[in-house]
Structures are given as C-alpha cells and as structure tokens.
C-alpha positions as CSV (number, residue, x, y, z in Angstrom):
1,M,70.7,92.0,87.3
2,A,73.1,92.1,84.2
3,R,76.8,92.8,85.1
4,D,77.1,96.3,83.3
5,D,73.9,97.2,85.1
6,L,75.1,96.0,88.6
7,A,78.5,98.1,88.0
8,K,76.4,101.3,87.0
9,R,74.3,101.0,90.0
10,L,76.7,100.5,92.4
11,S,78.8,103.5,90.9
12,T,76.0,105.6,92.1
13,E,74.7,104.0,95.2
14,A,77.6,102.5,96.8
15,L,81.3,103.0,98.0
16,T,84.1,100.8,97.5
17,G,85.9,99.5,100.7
18,S,88.9,101.9,100.1
19,W,86.5,104.9,99.8
20,L,84.4,103.8,102.7
21,S,87.7,103.3,104.7
22,A,88.7,107.0,104.0
23,R,85.3,108.3,104.8
24,T,84.8,106.5,108.0
25,A,88.6,106.3,109.1
26,I,88.0,102.6,109.8
27,E,90.8,100.3,108.4
28,P,89.9,98.4,105.3
29,R,90.4,94.9,107.1
30,L,87.9,95.9,109.7
31,I,85.4,96.9,107.1
32,D,85.9,93.5,105.7
33,A,85.7,91.8,109.0
34,M,82.3,93.8,109.4
35,R,81.0,92.5,106.3
36,R,82.0,89.0,107.2
37,D,80.3,89.1,110.6
38,G,77.0,90.5,109.1
39,E,77.5,94.0,110.0
40,L,77.9,95.4,106.6
41,I,76.4,94.3,102.9
42,G,79.2,93.9,100.6
43,V,78.5,93.7,96.7
44,R,81.4,92.2,94.8
45,P,80.4,92.4,90.9
46,P,82.0,89.8,88.7
47,G,85.5,90.3,87.9
48,A,86.0,93.2,90.7
49,W,88.6,92.7,93.3
50,E,87.0,95.0,95.9
51,H,83.6,94.8,97.6
52,Y,81.0,98.0,97.1
53,Y,79.1,99.2,100.2
54,P,75.5,100.4,99.3
55,L,75.1,103.7,101.2
56,W,71.6,103.1,102.2
57,Q,72.7,100.6,104.9
58,F,74.6,103.7,106.8
59,D,72.8,106.4,109.2
60,E,73.8,110.0,108.9
61,N,77.0,109.5,111.0
62,W,78.2,106.6,109.0
63,R,77.3,103.9,111.2
64,P,75.8,100.7,109.8
65,L,71.9,100.5,110.4
66,P,71.3,98.1,113.4
67,A,68.8,96.2,111.2
68,V,71.6,95.4,108.7
69,K,72.8,92.4,110.9
70,R,69.2,91.1,111.4
71,I,68.7,91.1,107.5
72,K,72.2,89.6,106.8
73,Q,71.3,86.8,109.1
74,E,68.0,86.0,107.6
75,A,69.6,86.2,104.2
76,R,72.2,83.7,105.0
77,E,69.7,81.3,106.5
78,R,67.7,81.6,103.0
79,G,70.9,81.0,101.2
80,L,71.1,84.6,99.9
81,D,74.6,85.9,99.4
82,D,75.4,89.7,99.6
83,N,75.0,90.3,95.7
84,R,71.6,88.5,95.8
85,L,70.5,90.5,99.1
86,Y,71.6,93.7,97.2
87,E,69.3,92.8,94.1
88,V,66.2,92.1,96.7
89,L,66.8,95.4,98.6
90,S,67.2,97.4,95.4
91,A,64.2,96.1,93.6
92,R,61.3,98.5,93.0
93,L,58.3,97.6,95.1
94,G,55.0,97.0,93.0
95,L,54.6,97.2,89.3
96,G,54.8,101.0,88.8
97,G,56.6,102.1,92.1
98,E,59.7,104.0,92.7
99,E,60.0,103.1,96.1
100,R,62.8,100.3,96.8
101,L,62.9,97.9,99.6
102,A,66.2,99.5,100.8
103,S,64.1,102.7,101.5
104,V,61.7,100.4,103.4
105,L,64.8,99.4,105.5
106,R,65.9,103.1,106.0
107,S,62.3,103.9,107.3
108,G,62.6,101.3,110.1
109,R,60.0,98.8,108.5
110,V,62.2,95.9,109.2
111,D,59.7,93.3,109.3
112,R,58.6,93.9,105.9
113,V,62.3,93.8,104.7
114,L,62.5,90.3,106.4
115,T,59.2,89.1,104.7
116,A,60.5,90.1,101.4
117,I,64.0,88.1,102.0
118,R,62.0,85.2,103.2
119,S,60.1,85.0,99.8
120,A,63.2,85.6,97.7
121,R,65.0,83.0,95.6
122,P,68.7,82.4,96.0
C-alpha cells in the first residue's frame, strides 16, 4: 500500500492514539501498552510519530474485539507487523468484491481471518 494511500485510508478508518484516548478515557500510555501486548492493532505510517487504531477492531462500547489478540498472535508468529496486518485485513475479498477481511472479523468468522493471515506474506 502506497504511503499516501495508507495515510488517506487511516484518516477515514482509524483514530490516532490521542483521539482514541479521549474517546475511551484510557490513558495514551495504556493504549500503547495494549498495542504492545497484542490487544490492539496500531498502524504507524512512515514518518508518523503516532499510531493509528482502525475502528473496525472495536465493539460498540469501544472495547477491542476479543479476536484481535488471537489474530495479532497469529500475525506475529507469521512475521507480520501491525502495518502489514492492517493491509491484509483491509484487502478486498475476491476480484470484484467490496467486502474486506476486517468485516469478516467483525462478523465473528475468526477462522477465515486466521486462514488469510496464515497465507499472507510478511
């Protein structure tokens, strides 16, 4: 994903750590700790100083989806960093489809997401 395309997508699909902190009333350092512990996917575009957190990884009460930790663990085992994991989860399914793997995650089909992660290249 090109740098400009990544920044554009994140500006509409994610919150910065500081905005997420304001939205959830969780301190920024705790959000960062959650990212490091595998509870959140945090994307850091080249040249950025802050991580962006895709909105699709949260439930309606701003809690991380339980499957995120499992998905991040699988991604780490496969050598995928959070930026690459974001690319995989944001990719469209099929040649002409509009559905993205992130929507599969939100619908609870975690096994399908894990299969896609296992086949992704770092």
